[in-house]
C-alpha positions, 0 to 999 in steps of 0.5 A: 491538537492544533495542525499549524505548526512548522518542522526544522530539519534536514527535509528530504523528498521526491517531487519528481521519481529520479530527482531526490530533493535535499534542504539542510536546517530548513523548515516545512510548513503544516496549514491546517493540516496541509504542507505550505512549502519547504523555506530556508527562512521562515516567511513572515506570513507564518512567522507566529506558528510555533517550531518544532525543531528537529535538530540533526534529524531526517524530515520526510513524507509518509510511507504508503503502503499500496496492498497489505493482508491484515489477516496474514498478519499474526502469521508473517515469517512462516510457510515460505516455501510455498508457491503462491497457490499451495500457499493459499491453500496450506497457510493463508486460507487456514489463517482466514479461517480463524477470523470467524471469532470476533475475539481472535479477529479483535486481538489479531487486528489490535496487534496489526494496527498498533504495528502498523501505528509504529512503522514509516506507514502513514496511509495503506490499502488493507486486506480484510477477510470475508467476514464483515464483522471482523472487518468492521473490527479492522476498521475500528482499529485502523481508525483509533491507529491515525492512519488513512486507510482502505480496508476491504471485505474480501469476496469469494464464491469459489476454489476456497474452504467452506468456511471463506465462501460465501453465502449467495442465499440472500442474494450475491453480494448482500453480504458485501453491500451490508458491511459497506453500508455499516461502514458509511454508518459509522462516520470514520474520518480515516477508514474507507471501505474499498471493493475487493474481489480476492482475484479471478480464480476465486470469484464467479462471473456473478460475484464479479458483475454483483461488485462491479454494480456495488462499485457503481452504486456506492462510488467505491475504488477496487482493490484485488490481485494481477498476474503474480504467478505462472499457475494463477495466471494459467488458472485465469485463462481457463476459468475466464476464457471469454477475457483477453487477457488477466486484466480484462476479467476485472474489466468486464465488469468495471472493475479495472479503474476507468470511473474509480480508483483501482490498485492491482497487486504485482503484475509480474506476467501482463501482457503487452495488451494488459500494460496497455489496459492498465495505462488506458485506464488509469489502474495503479499497480502495488509492486510487492518485491518481498512477495514476489521474491518469497513466494516465487512469483518472479519479479514485475519489470517496474521499469518499463511500467515507469517508461510507460507511464503507469501509476506505481507505488509499493506494498509491503504484501504481507504476508507473502511479504515478511514485514510492513516495512515499507522501507524494506520495500523500498530496498527490495525493489531496488534489488530485485531490478537489479536482477532483473537488468542483470539476468533478465532485460539488459535494457531495464536499468535498475532502480535508482534510490531516488526512484523507489522512495518515489514510489513508496511516497508520492507515487503510491500517495496519488491513489488517495489524493495529493499525497507524498510530497512536501510540495504546497497543497500536499497533505501534511503527512511527514516522519521525523527519523533519527538515525543516530542509533548506527553511528558512523567513525565521519559525517555523512551526507544526508542523501547518505543518511537517508539511503543507509536508514532505509538499508539497515532498516531504521524505520524499526525504532528510529520514528521519533514523530509521525504526522499524518494530515498534520496530526502527530500520532506520537 
């Protein structure tokens, strides 16, 4: 299938954090899977490319999910009365133990990948479980989906059930090393491994040190959780007393940016020192507003992080978050920022719709490189959104139609076409 074409329609993107660019009845050019820009009239040099006329539909960059747990998708929307640490013990860990069963893993991950393919998400950073074979099954499903993703085999060697605790009989981190070797040997085009310590409470220093060595050896990125919940933060202080703050417990082992891309989910309770280290090390923050509400963690000070110049994207965080929709993450991020402004810090103005859309596209997309915009040279990830299923009694401007589509959840059934690196998935 050719990756050289032009989409015509109402083109919308956010090249800057508070700048929503709307080009009506315009053309966006894809050449070899790369965006060559947005034009009112087709430049002569692209005159021979086929044009896909999308009519009055909206064309926007694909959504980027910086934090989602594939193994938790099966029970999304349940167990929402628990707080984080009890939720892990009573809901998350028992479910994740099921992935020792290869048949169950295949069934569950097939459903997950098919749903993610049908969603607005074009790229994702994904947690699996501690089970290497099951996580390879997840990688196979994601590769087949056509999405671009990082997939991590989770690492835990304490404070988890026996079925989820690493066996170090043949060396700390050996199972993860074998997993990575198998990944690299399969020749995936779209799916890559990522180092994945569950979080500090579940990882001893020996395991963290081993993961740091593996990260350096293979040059891989890192994903984990950071300063999500008060009980969790207190546990880290007890278990890692040598660390200056939570993030330092990762940084001591080379698992906190600097030499490789690192994304940390939540950062609800990051201290000024931790924020400074996040910025200095170039760590991405995955803001997960739905999860932070559902399991009673709190509200991350996203306005402060933006003002500080931190790298930020959005995460659905299924199943702490109830749906895989990044559209929902956009609206949740706006809504919780209003509560933060009203009840916590009157100087932290709420997020605007363009700012939240930026986080969902170019903000999170930067973890993958030049992703999340229709600027020249960016990967051609695009959605064609049909909002006609929700008619209005009067015409609305494109900007209002787009905002309305996010708040009404029109990604469910409204994505008519989806492209990743210029390849049409449907």
